[in-house]
C-alpha positions as CSV (number, residue, x, y, z in Angstrom):
1,M,117.8,115.2,91.6
2,S,121.4,114.0,91.9
3,E,122.5,110.4,92.8
4,A,123.8,111.7,96.1
5,T,120.2,112.7,97.1
6,F,119.1,109.1,96.7
7,C,121.4,108.0,99.5
8,K,120.1,110.4,102.1
9,P,118.6,108.5,105.0
10,T,115.4,110.4,105.0
11,V,111.9,109.2,104.3
12,T,111.2,112.0,101.8
13,A,114.3,111.3,99.8
14,Q,113.7,107.6,99.6
15,I,110.1,108.1,98.5
16,D,111.2,110.5,95.9
17,A,113.8,108.0,94.7
18,R,111.2,105.2,94.4
19,K,108.9,107.4,92.4
20,L,111.6,107.8,89.9
21,G,112.4,104.1,89.9
22,K,115.8,104.6,91.5
23,A,115.6,102.4,94.5
24,P,118.1,99.5,94.3
25,S,115.4,96.9,94.8
26,Q,112.5,98.6,93.0
27,L,109.4,96.4,92.6
28,N,108.8,97.5,89.0
29,R,108.5,101.3,89.4
30,Q,106.0,101.6,92.2
31,R,106.6,103.2,95.5
32,I,106.5,100.9,98.6
33,P,105.4,103.0,101.6
34,I,106.2,100.7,104.4
35,Y,107.0,103.1,107.3
36,G,105.6,106.2,108.8
37,V,102.1,104.8,109.5
38,G,101.2,105.2,113.1
39,L,104.0,107.6,113.9
40,A,103.9,111.3,114.9
41,E,105.1,113.9,112.5
42,G,108.9,113.7,112.2
43,E,109.1,110.6,114.4
44,A,111.5,107.9,113.2
45,P,110.4,104.2,113.2
46,T,112.4,102.0,115.6
47,S,112.7,98.3,116.4
48,L,109.9,98.9,119.0
49,S,107.4,100.4,116.6
50,H,108.3,98.7,113.2
51,P,110.4,95.6,114.1
52,L,110.4,94.2,110.6
53,T,111.1,97.3,108.5
54,W,112.6,100.0,110.8
55,R,116.1,99.6,109.3
56,L,114.8,100.7,105.9
57,Y,114.3,104.2,107.3
58,H,118.1,104.4,107.5
59,H,119.0,102.6,104.2
60,D,116.8,101.8,101.2
61,A,118.3,98.3,101.4
62,V,120.7,96.9,104.1
63,L,123.0,94.9,101.9
64,K,126.3,95.1,103.8
65,L,127.1,93.4,107.1
66,A,128.6,96.6,108.5
67,D,125.4,98.5,107.9
68,Y,123.3,95.7,109.5
69,L,125.6,95.5,112.5
70,A,125.3,99.3,113.0
71,L,121.6,98.9,113.3
72,K,121.5,96.3,116.1
73,G,122.2,93.5,113.7
74,F,122.8,90.1,115.3
75,E,122.3,91.5,118.8
76,G,119.2,89.3,119.0
77,L,121.3,86.3,118.1
78,K,123.8,87.1,120.8
79,I,121.0,87.2,123.4
80,A,119.7,83.9,122.1
81,L,123.1,82.3,122.4
82,S,123.3,83.4,126.0
83,K,120.2,81.4,126.8
84,S,119.5,77.7,126.4
85,P,117.7,76.5,123.2
86,K,114.7,75.5,125.3
87,E,114.5,79.1,126.8
88,V,114.5,80.6,123.3
89,G,111.9,78.2,122.1
90,E,109.7,79.0,125.1
91,M,110.0,82.8,124.3
92,I,108.8,82.3,120.8
93,K,106.0,80.0,121.9
94,T,104.8,82.4,124.6
95,A,105.0,85.4,122.1
96,N,102.6,83.4,119.9
97,V,104.3,84.3,116.6
98,R,101.5,83.2,114.3
99,G,102.8,81.9,110.9
100,R,102.9,84.6,108.3
101,G,102.6,82.3,105.3
102,G,98.9,82.1,105.7
103,A,98.1,79.3,108.2
104,G,98.6,81.4,111.3
105,F,99.8,78.6,113.5
106,N,102.0,79.4,116.5
107,A,105.6,79.0,115.3
108,G,107.0,78.2,118.7
109,L,104.4,75.5,119.3
110,K,105.2,74.1,115.8
111,W,108.9,73.7,116.9
112,T,107.9,71.6,119.9
113,F,106.6,68.9,117.6
114,M,110.1,68.0,116.5
115,T,111.4,64.6,117.8
116,P,114.1,64.9,120.5
117,P,117.7,65.2,119.2
118,D,119.4,61.9,118.5
119,G,122.8,63.1,117.3
120,G,121.7,63.2,113.7
121,V,121.2,66.2,111.4
122,R,118.1,68.4,111.9
123,Y,116.9,70.8,109.2
124,L,115.4,74.3,109.1
125,I,113.8,75.3,105.8
126,C,112.7,78.9,105.0
127,N,109.7,78.7,102.7
128,A,110.4,81.6,100.3
129,D,108.5,80.2,97.4
130,E,106.2,83.2,97.3
131,M,103.9,82.4,94.3
132,E,100.5,83.3,95.7
133,P,99.1,85.8,93.1
134,G,99.0,89.3,94.6
135,T,101.6,88.6,97.2
136,F,105.1,90.2,97.3
137,K,105.9,90.8,101.0
138,D,108.6,88.2,101.3
139,R,110.3,89.5,98.2
140,L,110.6,92.9,99.9
141,L,112.2,91.4,103.0
142,M,114.6,89.2,101.1
143,E,115.7,91.8,98.6
144,R,116.2,94.6,101.1
145,L,116.9,92.9,104.5
146,P,118.7,89.7,103.7
147,F,120.7,89.7,107.0
148,Q,117.6,90.0,109.0
149,L,116.3,86.8,107.6
150,I,119.6,85.0,108.2
151,E,119.6,86.2,111.8
152,G,116.1,84.9,112.3
153,M,117.0,81.6,110.8
154,L,120.1,81.4,113.1
155,I,117.9,82.0,116.2
156,T,115.4,79.4,115.1
157,A,118.1,76.9,114.2
158,Y,119.6,77.3,117.7
159,A,116.2,76.8,119.4
160,I,115.4,73.6,117.5
161,G,118.9,72.2,117.3
162,A,119.1,72.4,113.5
163,S,122.6,72.3,111.9
164,V,121.7,72.8,108.3
165,G,119.3,75.2,106.7
166,Y,117.8,76.0,103.3
167,I,116.2,79.1,101.9
168,F,113.9,77.6,99.2
169,I,113.2,80.6,97.1
170,R,111.0,81.1,94.1
171,G,113.1,80.9,90.9
172,E,111.9,84.2,89.5
173,Y,113.3,86.0,92.6
174,I,116.7,86.4,91.0
175,I,117.8,89.6,92.8
176,A,116.6,88.3,96.1
177,A,118.6,85.0,95.7
178,E,121.7,86.9,94.7
179,R,121.5,89.2,97.7
180,L,120.8,86.4,100.1
181,Q,123.8,84.5,98.8
182,A,126.1,87.5,99.1
183,A,124.9,88.0,102.6
184,I,125.5,84.4,103.5
185,D,129.1,84.7,102.1
186,E,129.8,87.7,104.2
187,C,128.4,86.0,107.3
188,L,130.6,83.0,106.6
189,A,133.6,85.3,106.4
190,N,132.8,86.8,109.8
191,A,132.0,83.7,111.9
192,L,128.3,84.3,111.7
193,L,127.6,81.1,109.9
194,G,129.5,77.8,109.7
195,E,131.2,76.2,112.8
196,N,131.6,77.9,116.2
197,I,129.3,80.9,115.5
198,L,130.4,83.9,117.6
199,G,132.8,81.7,119.4
200,T,130.2,79.2,120.7
201,E,129.7,75.6,120.1
202,F,126.7,76.3,117.9
203,G,127.2,75.7,114.2
204,F,124.8,76.2,111.2
205,K,125.3,75.8,107.5
206,L,122.9,77.8,105.3
207,H,122.1,77.3,101.6
208,V,120.0,79.1,99.0
209,H,118.0,76.8,96.8
210,T,116.1,78.2,93.9
211,G,112.9,76.5,92.8
212,A,111.8,75.8,89.3
213,G,108.5,77.8,89.4
214,R,105.7,75.6,90.9
215,Y,103.0,77.1,93.1
216,I,102.5,73.7,94.8
217,C,106.0,74.1,96.4
218,G,104.4,76.5,98.8
219,E,103.0,73.4,100.5
220,E,105.7,72.3,102.9
221,T,105.9,68.6,102.0
222,A,105.9,69.3,98.3
223,L,108.7,71.8,98.9
224,I,110.7,69.1,100.7
225,N,110.2,66.6,97.9
226,C,111.4,69.3,95.4
227,L,114.4,70.1,97.6
228,E,115.4,66.4,97.6
229,G,115.2,66.3,93.8
230,R,111.9,64.6,93.6
231,R,108.7,65.6,91.9
232,A,107.0,68.3,93.8
233,N,104.0,66.3,95.1
234,P,102.6,66.7,98.6
235,R,103.3,63.9,101.1
236,T,100.9,62.0,103.3
237,K,100.7,63.4,106.8
238,P,101.4,62.1,109.3
239,P,104.3,61.8,109.6
240,F,104.7,65.5,109.7
241,P,108.0,67.1,108.7
242,Q,108.9,67.8,112.3
243,V,109.2,64.0,112.7
244,A,110.3,62.9,109.2
245,G,111.0,65.8,106.8
246,A,113.9,66.4,104.5
247,W,115.8,63.2,103.8
248,G,113.7,61.5,106.5
249,R,115.1,63.7,109.3
250,P,113.3,66.1,111.7
251,T,112.6,69.4,109.8
252,V,110.9,72.7,110.5
253,V,109.5,74.8,107.7
254,N,108.8,78.5,108.4
255,N,107.8,81.4,106.2
256,V,110.1,84.3,105.4
257,E,108.1,86.9,107.3
258,T,107.7,84.6,110.3
259,L,111.5,84.2,110.6
260,N,112.0,87.9,110.3
261,N,110.2,88.4,113.7
262,M,112.7,86.4,115.8
263,S,115.5,88.9,116.3
264,A,113.2,91.7,117.5
265,I,111.6,89.4,120.1
266,L,114.9,88.5,121.5
267,L,115.9,92.2,121.6
268,N,112.8,93.7,123.0
269,G,111.2,90.8,124.9
270,V,108.0,88.8,124.8
271,Q,105.7,91.3,126.6
272,W,106.6,94.0,124.2
273,Y,105.6,91.8,121.3
274,L,102.3,90.8,123.0
275,D,101.5,94.5,123.6
276,L,102.1,95.7,120.0
277,P,98.5,95.5,118.7
278,K,96.9,96.9,121.8
279,A,97.3,100.5,120.6
280,K,94.5,99.9,118.2
281,G,92.5,98.0,120.8
282,K,90.8,95.8,118.1
283,S,93.0,92.7,118.1
284,E,94.7,90.2,120.4
285,T,97.1,88.8,117.8
286,P,100.6,89.8,118.8
287,G,103.2,91.6,116.7
288,T,103.0,93.5,113.5
289,K,102.1,92.3,110.0
290,I,103.2,93.4,106.6
291,M,99.9,94.3,105.1
292,G,99.3,95.4,101.5
293,C,96.9,96.4,98.8
294,S,97.0,95.9,95.1
295,G,94.7,96.3,92.1
296,R,93.1,99.5,90.9
297,V,93.9,101.7,93.9
298,K,95.9,104.9,93.6
299,D,99.0,103.8,95.5
300,A,99.5,100.1,95.8
301,G,102.1,99.0,98.3
302,L,103.1,97.5,101.6
303,W,102.8,98.7,105.2
304,E,104.1,97.2,108.4
305,L,101.2,97.6,110.8
306,P,100.1,96.2,114.2
307,F,97.1,93.9,113.9
308,G,93.9,95.8,114.4
309,Y,93.6,97.9,111.2
310,T,90.4,97.4,109.2
311,A,90.1,96.6,105.5
312,R,88.7,100.1,104.9
313,E,91.8,101.6,106.5
314,I,94.2,99.5,104.4
315,I,92.4,100.7,101.2
316,E,92.7,104.3,102.5
317,L,96.4,103.8,103.0
318,A,96.6,102.8,99.3
319,G,95.0,106.2,98.4
320,G,91.5,104.7,97.8
321,M,90.2,103.5,94.5
322,Q,91.4,105.1,91.3
323,D,89.4,108.0,90.0
324,G,86.1,107.0,88.5
325,L,86.2,103.5,89.9
326,K,84.1,102.0,92.7
327,L,85.0,99.0,94.9
328,K,83.0,95.9,94.2
329,A,84.9,93.1,96.0
330,W,88.2,92.2,97.5
331,L,90.4,89.2,98.4
332,P,91.9,89.5,101.9
333,G,95.1,87.7,101.3
334,G,95.9,86.2,97.9
335,A,94.0,84.4,95.1
336,S,93.2,81.4,97.3
337,T,91.0,83.3,99.7
338,D,87.3,84.0,99.5
339,F,85.9,87.3,98.0
340,L,84.4,89.7,100.5
341,T,82.2,92.6,99.4
342,A,82.2,96.4,99.6
343,S,79.6,96.4,102.3
344,D,80.3,98.2,105.6
345,E,80.0,94.8,107.3
346,H,83.0,93.5,105.4
347,L,85.0,96.7,105.0
348,D,85.0,97.4,108.7
349,L,86.4,93.9,109.5
350,V,89.7,93.9,111.4
351,M,92.4,92.4,109.2
352,D,93.2,89.6,111.6
353,F,93.0,85.8,111.4
354,D,89.8,85.2,113.4
355,P,87.5,88.1,112.2
356,I,88.2,87.4,108.6
357,M,87.6,83.7,109.1
358,K,84.3,84.4,110.8
359,A,83.2,86.5,107.8
360,G,83.7,83.4,105.6
361,S,87.2,84.0,104.2
362,R,90.9,83.7,105.3
363,L,93.5,86.3,106.2
364,G,96.0,84.4,104.1
365,T,99.0,86.6,103.3
366,C,97.1,89.8,104.3
367,L,97.8,91.4,101.0
368,M,94.4,92.6,99.7
369,M,93.5,92.5,96.0
370,V,90.6,94.9,95.1
371,V,88.1,94.4,92.4
372,D,86.2,97.4,90.9
373,E,82.7,97.6,89.4
374,T,84.0,97.5,85.9
375,Q,85.5,94.0,86.3
376,D,83.4,91.0,85.4
377,M,83.4,88.3,88.0
378,V,82.9,85.5,85.5
379,S,86.0,86.4,83.6
380,L,87.9,87.1,86.8
381,S,86.9,83.7,88.3
382,K,88.0,82.0,85.0
383,N,91.3,83.7,85.2
384,L,91.9,82.5,88.7
385,Q,90.8,79.0,88.0
386,Q,93.1,78.8,84.9
387,F,96.0,79.6,87.2
388,F,95.1,76.9,89.7
389,Q,94.5,74.4,87.0
390,R,98.0,75.0,85.5
391,E,99.6,74.8,89.0
392,S,98.0,71.5,90.0
393,C,100.6,68.8,90.6
394,G,98.2,66.2,89.2
395,W,98.7,63.9,92.1
396,C,95.1,63.3,93.0
397,T,92.2,62.8,90.7
398,P,89.7,65.4,92.0
399,C,92.3,68.2,91.6
400,R,93.8,66.9,88.3
401,D,90.4,66.5,86.6
402,G,88.1,68.8,88.6
403,L,90.0,72.0,88.1
404,P,90.1,71.7,84.2
405,W,86.4,70.9,84.3
406,G,85.7,74.1,86.2
407,V,87.7,76.1,83.7
408,K,85.8,74.5,80.8
409,I,82.4,75.4,82.4
410,L,83.5,79.0,83.2
411,D,84.9,79.5,79.7
412,A,81.5,78.4,78.2
413,I,79.6,80.8,80.4
414,D,82.0,83.6,79.7
415,N,81.6,83.1,76.0
416,G,77.8,83.0,76.1
417,Q,77.6,79.3,75.5
418,G,76.7,78.3,79.0
419,E,73.5,76.7,80.2
420,S,71.6,77.5,83.4
421,A,72.6,74.1,84.8
422,D,76.2,75.1,84.5
423,I,76.0,77.4,87.5
424,D,74.7,74.5,89.7
425,K,77.5,72.3,88.3
426,L,80.1,74.9,89.5
427,S,78.5,75.0,92.9
428,E,78.6,71.2,93.1
429,L,82.3,71.3,92.0
430,T,83.2,73.6,94.9
431,R,81.8,71.0,97.3
432,D,83.5,68.0,95.5
433,L,86.9,69.7,95.7
434,W,86.6,70.9,99.2
435,I,88.7,70.1,102.3
436,G,89.0,66.4,103.0
437,K,88.2,65.4,99.4
438,T,91.6,66.1,97.9
439,F,95.2,65.1,98.9
440,C,96.3,68.6,99.9
441,A,94.8,72.1,100.2
442,H,95.5,73.2,96.6
443,A,92.0,72.5,95.1
444,P,90.1,73.7,98.2
445,G,92.1,76.9,97.9
446,A,91.2,77.2,94.3
447,M,87.5,76.7,95.2
448,E,87.5,79.6,97.7
449,P,87.3,82.5,95.3
450,L,84.9,80.6,93.0
451,M,82.6,79.6,95.9
452,S,82.4,83.2,97.1
453,A,82.0,84.7,93.6
454,L,78.9,82.4,93.2
455,K,77.7,83.4,96.6
456,Y,77.9,87.2,96.2
457,F,77.7,87.7,92.4
458,R,75.6,84.8,91.1
459,H,73.6,87.3,89.1
460,E,76.6,88.1,87.0
461,F,76.9,84.4,86.1
462,E,73.2,84.2,85.4
463,Q,73.3,87.3,83.1
464,K,75.7,85.5,80.8
465,I,73.5,82.5,80.3
466,Q,71.6,82.8,77.0
467,P,68.0,81.6,77.2
468,V,67.3,78.6,75.0
469,S,65.2,79.5,72.0
470,E,62.2,77.4,70.9
471,D,64.1,76.5,67.7
472,K,66.8,75.0,69.7
473,H,64.2,73.0,71.7
474,E,62.7,71.7,68.5
475,Q,66.1,70.8,67.1
476,G,67.0,69.1,70.3
477,G,63.8,67.0,70.0
478,L,64.6,66.0,66.4
C-alpha cells in the first residue's frame, strides 16, 4: 500500500492504515474504530450523527485550520457570537451537557454558579489531565481534533465571560500538547484568538500548560493549585472555583470531551442534542459519548455512540473476549469505579450514569476495562491499590496512611502470608476511607474497586489464606 493510499478520505483506507501503524496520531499500533456504528452501509457520519468525531471520516487528523474551516469549523462560534452570553449559557444548560470527566454534572448549570462579572479577569480551564488508568478518550480528541477543542473553549469562554483560558494537559501527552499549541498559533494568526475575535469585542487568550504527572491533578482544585505553581493538593470547598478559583478569581473547569460538545449544539440546536439517544430508546441522557473497551478483548478501541448501548454491546463492538478467554468482571469507567460481573443482570445494563450507579458502580469515563477468568482478583486489586497509594498527595491522614496499609495487607494475602482477619481488615478499611472521611475523593475512588472485589470475589481472597497449623498455635503460645 502506497503512502498516497493513506490519505484517501475513506473509512476502509483509514482502518487499513491504522492496522499498519500509519495513522499520524496512532495510539501505539491499535486501530481506533470510532465511526460507522449505527450507520447504514455506505452512509457517512455527519455532525448530526457523530458530533464529536464526524470530521475524522474526512481526515485521519484535522491539524490545519483550512481543513477544519472546510468542515464547518468555527461556524458554531459565529452563531454563539450572534447571541448574548446569557443565551448561549441557557442553550448549554437546557441541553443538559453532563460532564464527561466522570461526575456527570450539567455543565451549563455549573457555569451559572460563577459570581457576576466585576470587571476583573475570569478564567476557563480545560481539564486535560487524563491519568485515569484505562482511559484515553481525551487524548484522541486532542491529538486529532485540536481546533474542535479550541472552538468549544471559545464558546464556553464567551458564555461565562472568561478572558483567559488554560488547557491543563497531562505531561506525557507530548504530541497532543504540540498539536494544540500549533493550532493555537494558527488561530492567533487568523483572528480566532486574542483580541477582537472575528471582528467582535470578544477577546480570549489561551495557553497550553503541561502537568508534571500527578493523578490528583484531575481533581479541579488540585489542578488549580498546580497551575498556580503550588503543591497539587485539593482545596477546601466552599468556596468553589466558580467563586474563587485560579488566583482567587472566578474559574470554570470543564473536561476535554465536555467542551468538544459545544460547537455541535450551537450548530444543530438544543432539541437535536436532546433527541440523540432516543433512537435506542433506553436512555434519557442527551448527546453522544465516546465509549470504549480495553483489556483482553479482540479489538480494543473507542466508539462515539448515543447513550443507550449496553455493556454487552460495547464488548461485542470490541470483538468479544480473546479466543479461549471468558469474561469474569469489568470496570465501567476507569480504575476508580466498582467492579461489575459477567452476569446478565450486569452485562445488560445501559451504559449511562443512573443505571450504572443503581447497580453499585459509576459510569466514570465510560471506558470499560474487562477482566477474564485467568486473572487473579487479589493480584489485580493489589496492582490498583499500589497505583492509588503512589498517587496520593498525602494531604490527609486517612489517605496518606490508609492506602499503604491496604497495599501491605493485600501483598501479604497475595504472597500466602495473610490471615483470615486480614479480609475483614480490608473491608473495614473501605469504610474508613469512604466518602466524607477523607479530604477529597481520591481515597474513596481507590476503595471502589477493592470494595467490589471483596463483594463479588471474596472467595478468591479466602483461597489465598493459609490455614494456621497446630505447630504455629503451639509456637504462638510459647
